[in-house]
C-alpha positions in Angstrom: -23.4 5.8 -3.3 -21.6 7.5 -6.3 -23.8 9.0 -9.0 -22.7 6.4 -11.6 -23.4 3.5 -9.3 -26.9 4.8 -8.6 -27.7 5.5 -12.3 -26.5 2.1 -13.5 -28.5 0.4 -10.8 -31.6 2.3 -11.9 -30.8 1.5 -15.5 -30.8 -2.2 -14.7 -34.1 -1.9 -12.8 -35.8 -0.2 -15.7 -34.4 -2.7 -18.3 -35.1 -6.3 -17.3 -33.6 -7.9 -20.4 -32.8 -11.6 -20.4 -33.1 -14.3 -17.8 -32.8 -13.8 -14.0 -29.3 -15.2 -14.1 -28.3 -12.8 -16.9 -29.8 -9.8 -15.1 -28.0 -10.8 -11.9 -24.7 -11.1 -13.6 -25.2 -7.8 -15.4 -26.0 -5.9 -12.2 -23.0 -7.4 -10.5 -20.7 -6.3 -13.3 -22.3 -2.8 -13.4 -21.6 -2.5 -9.7 -17.9 -3.4 -10.1 -17.3 -1.2 -13.2 -18.0 2.2 -11.6 -15.8 1.4 -8.7 -12.9 0.5 -11.0 -13.4 3.6 -13.1 -13.3 5.7 -10.0 -10.1 4.0 -8.8 -8.5 4.8 -12.2 -9.3 8.5 -11.8 -12.6 8.9 -13.7 -14.7 10.7 -11.2 -18.1 12.4 -11.3 -19.3 10.2 -14.1 -23.0 9.8 -15.2 -24.4 6.9 -17.1 -24.3 9.0 -20.3 -20.6 9.9 -19.7 -19.3 6.7 -21.2 -16.5 7.3 -23.7 -14.0 5.2 -25.7 -11.3 6.1 -23.2 -13.3 4.5 -20.4 -13.7 1.3 -22.3 -10.1 1.1 -23.3 -9.0 1.8 -19.7 -11.2 -1.0 -18.3 -10.1 -3.5 -20.9 -6.4 -2.8 -20.2 -7.0 -3.2 -16.5 -8.8 -6.5 -17.0 -6.0 -7.8 -19.2 -3.4 -6.7 -16.7 -5.3 -8.7 -14.0 -5.0 -11.8 -16.3 -8.7 -12.4 -16.3 -9.9 -15.2 -18.5 -10.9 -14.3 -22.0 -14.4 -15.5 -21.4 -14.7 -13.2 -18.4 -13.5 -10.2 -20.3 -16.0 -11.0 -23.2 -18.9 -11.2 -20.8 -17.9 -7.8 -19.3 -17.6 -6.3 -22.8 -21.2 -7.5 -23.6 -22.4 -5.7 -20.4 -20.6 -2.5 -21.4 -22.3 -2.7 -24.9 -25.6 -3.2 -23.1 -24.9 -0.1 -21.0 -23.9 1.9 -24.1 -27.0 0.8 -26.0 -29.4 1.8 -23.2 -27.9 5.3 -23.1 -27.9 5.6 -26.9 -24.1 5.7 -27.2 -23.4 2.5 -29.1 -20.6 4.0 -31.1 -18.3 4.5 -28.1 -17.5 0.7 -28.1 -16.0 -1.0 -31.1 -18.1 -3.9 -32.4 -15.2 -6.3 -32.6 -13.4 -7.4 -29.5 -10.2 -7.8 -31.6 -10.0 -4.0 -31.7 -9.1 -4.1 -28.0 -6.7 -7.0 -28.4 -9.1 -9.5 -26.8 -8.3 -12.9 -28.4 -10.8 -15.5 -29.4 -11.6 -18.0 -26.8 -10.7 -21.6 -27.6 -13.9 -23.4 -26.7 -13.3 -26.8 -28.2 -10.8 -28.9 -26.3 -12.1 -32.5 -26.9 -11.9 -32.9 -23.1 -15.3 -34.0 -21.7 -17.0 -31.6 -19.2 -19.8 -34.0 -18.7 -21.2 -34.8 -15.3 -23.2 -37.9 -14.4 -26.0 -37.4 -11.8 -25.6 -40.1 -9.2 -27.9 -41.7 -6.6 -25.5 -40.3 -3.9 -26.0 -36.8 -5.3 -29.8 -37.1 -5.1 -29.6 -38.6 -1.5 -27.6 -35.5 -0.4 -30.1 -33.1 -1.9 -32.8 -32.9 0.8 -35.2 -30.6 -1.1 -37.5 -32.6 -3.3 -37.9 -29.8 -5.8 -34.1 -29.5 -6.2 -33.9 -33.2 -6.7 -36.4 -33.2 -9.5 -34.8 -30.2 -11.2 -31.5 -32.1 -11.2 -33.2 -35.2 -12.6 -34.8 -33.2 -15.4 -31.4 -31.6 -16.2 -29.8 -35.0 -16.6 -32.8 -36.6 -18.4 -33.5 -33.8 -20.9 -30.4 -31.6 -21.0 -32.3 -28.7 -19.4 -30.6 -25.5 -18.3 -30.8 -24.8 -14.5 -33.4 -22.0 -15.0 -35.5 -24.3 -17.3 -35.5 -27.1 -14.8 -36.9 -24.9 -12.1 -39.5 -22.9 -14.1 -40.8 -25.9 -16.0 -44.5 -26.9 -15.5 -44.2 -30.6 -16.1 -47.8 -31.3 -16.7 -48.1 -28.6 -19.3 -44.8 -29.6 -20.9 -45.7 -33.2 -21.3 -46.9 -33.7 -25.0 -46.7 -37.5 -25.0 -43.6 -38.1 -27.1 -42.2 -34.5 -26.6 -41.3 -32.2 -23.8 -42.4 -28.7 -24.8 -40.6 -25.8 -23.3 -42.3 -22.4 -23.2 -40.4 -19.2 -24.2 -40.7 -17.8 -20.6 -38.7 -20.6 -19.3 -35.8 -20.6 -21.8 -32.7 -18.6 -22.5 -33.4 -16.0 -25.2 -37.1 -16.7 -25.1 -36.8 -19.5 -27.7 -39.5 -22.2 -27.4 -38.3 -25.7 -28.2 -39.3 -29.4 -28.0 -37.2 -32.2 -26.7 -38.1 -35.8 -27.7 -39.1 -38.2 -24.9 -37.1 -41.3 -26.1 -36.9 -43.7 -23.3 -38.5 -45.1 -20.2 -36.2 -43.4 -17.8 -37.2 -40.0 -19.2 -40.9 -40.9 -18.8 -40.3 -42.0 -15.2 -38.6 -38.7 -14.3 -41.3 -36.7 -16.0 -44.1 -38.5 -14.2 -42.3 -38.0 -10.9 -42.0 -34.3 -11.6 -45.7 -34.1 -12.5 -46.7 -35.8 -9.3 -44.6 -33.3 -7.2 -45.6 -30.1 -9.1 -49.2 -30.9 -9.9 -50.4 -28.2 -12.3 -47.6 -25.9 -11.3 -43.9 -25.5 -11.7 -41.0 -26.9 -9.7 -41.1 -23.8 -7.5 -43.0 -24.4 -4.3 -46.2 -22.3 -3.9 -44.8 -20.5 -0.9 -41.6 -19.4 -2.8 -40.8 -17.3 -5.9 -38.3 -18.2 -8.6 -35.5 -16.2 -7.1 -36.0 -17.9 -3.7 -36.1 -21.3 -5.2 -33.0 -20.6 -7.3 -31.1 -19.6 -4.2 -32.3 -22.8 -2.4 -31.2 -24.9 -5.4 -27.7 -23.3 -5.3 -27.4 -23.9 -1.5 -28.6 -27.5 -1.8 -26.1 -28.2 -4.5 -23.3 -26.6 -2.6 -24.2 -28.5 0.6 -24.4 -31.8 -1.4 -21.0 -31.2 -3.1 -22.7 -31.0 -6.5 -20.7 -28.6 -8.7 -20.9 -27.8 -12.4 -24.5 -28.8 -12.9 -24.1 -27.6 -16.5 -22.2 -30.8 -16.9 -25.5 -32.7 -16.9 -26.3 -30.9 -20.3 -22.8 -32.0 -21.5 -23.6 -35.6 -20.6 -27.0 -35.4 -22.3 -25.4 -34.1 -25.5 -22.8 -36.8 -25.5 -25.3 -39.5 -24.9 -27.4 -38.2 -27.8 -24.4 -38.0 -30.1 -23.7 -41.7 -29.4 -27.3 -42.6 -30.0 -27.6 -40.7 -33.2 -24.2 -41.7 -34.7 -23.4 -45.1 -33.2 -20.0 -44.0 -31.9 -18.6 -42.0 -29.1 -18.2 -38.2 -29.4 -14.6 -36.8 -29.6 -15.0 -35.5 -26.1 -15.5 -39.1 -24.9 -12.5 -40.4 -26.9 -14.3 -41.1 -30.1 -13.0 -40.2 -33.6 -12.5 -36.6 -34.5 -14.1 -35.0 -37.5 -11.0 -35.5 -39.6 -11.0 -39.2 -38.9 -14.5 -39.8 -40.1 -15.4 -41.2 -43.6 -17.4 -38.9 -45.9 -20.6 -40.9 -45.0 -19.8 -40.6 -41.3 -19.3 -36.9 -41.6 -22.9 -36.6 -42.9 -24.1 -38.5 -39.9 -22.0 -36.3 -37.6 -23.5 -33.2 -39.1 -27.1 -34.4 -38.8 -26.5 -35.6 -35.2 -25.1 -32.2 -34.2 -28.1 -30.5 -35.9 -30.5 -32.5 -33.8 -28.5 -31.9 -30.6 -28.3 -28.1 -31.3 -32.1 -27.9 -31.6 -32.7 -30.0 -28.4 -30.2 -27.9 -26.4 -31.8 -24.7 -27.6 -28.9 -23.3 -29.5 -29.2 -21.5 -32.8 -25.6 -22.2 -33.9 -24.5 -25.6 -34.9 -20.9 -24.8 -33.9 -21.9 -24.6 -30.2 -22.4 -28.4 -30.1 -18.6 -28.8 -30.3 -18.3 -27.3 -26.8 -20.4 -30.2 -25.6 -19.2 -33.1 -27.8 -15.8 -32.0 -29.1 -14.7 -31.8 -32.7 
């Protein structure tokens, strides 16, 4: 193993920032980057050797490979994480525009929602995976949240309380329990999990996550994040009385002044329920 690969691997092991998924993605990128730097002629590097020329070379390579803007931005965030951990933050420009990386167009007004079907659940043979999928659809949970959740602890009567150790960014939040279907799913999850989480006692989180992925792949269930999109669009319709732009409803420009106030308030509620700090992110789910 090259010195840089080894040092970055150790850097990741010493700094377990973020969720398991974030850590996994970071380690994967920091395995790829040293190999690419070596291929481009940058040899005998250490973790502290990072310089502006290395960043520029990587970005130009990624752009030449026609990688998606989102992919390049994720890799840039990992490079900034690396620079921060070795106290060399100044080697990377703060703004991606400096490198000619364009802004990603997130809002397309094309729905990315996915409805969880009875057929989906029949194909998933693991009961823990089935309940995680149901909770994603019923409450708009992220995948990690739907696995780590302890249903009995989370049940607050009219609210589902999520702990900081389950959520992205460590942000606690509450999600309203609004209908009978949500209550049925939550009671089913409580019965399966008892006082624990939706991770079987004989497994750890990483093992259950891998089983969840395998179950979804075998069942042909792809883009499980689409369950959050469906939740957000359903909530938008409940809170406003009309379809979201992503579902073919009126765009913001087509709304009356009074409707624009309703639209703003609905997006605020949805943002809180999904665990986002930025109101603008709701446009990714509901359109604009």
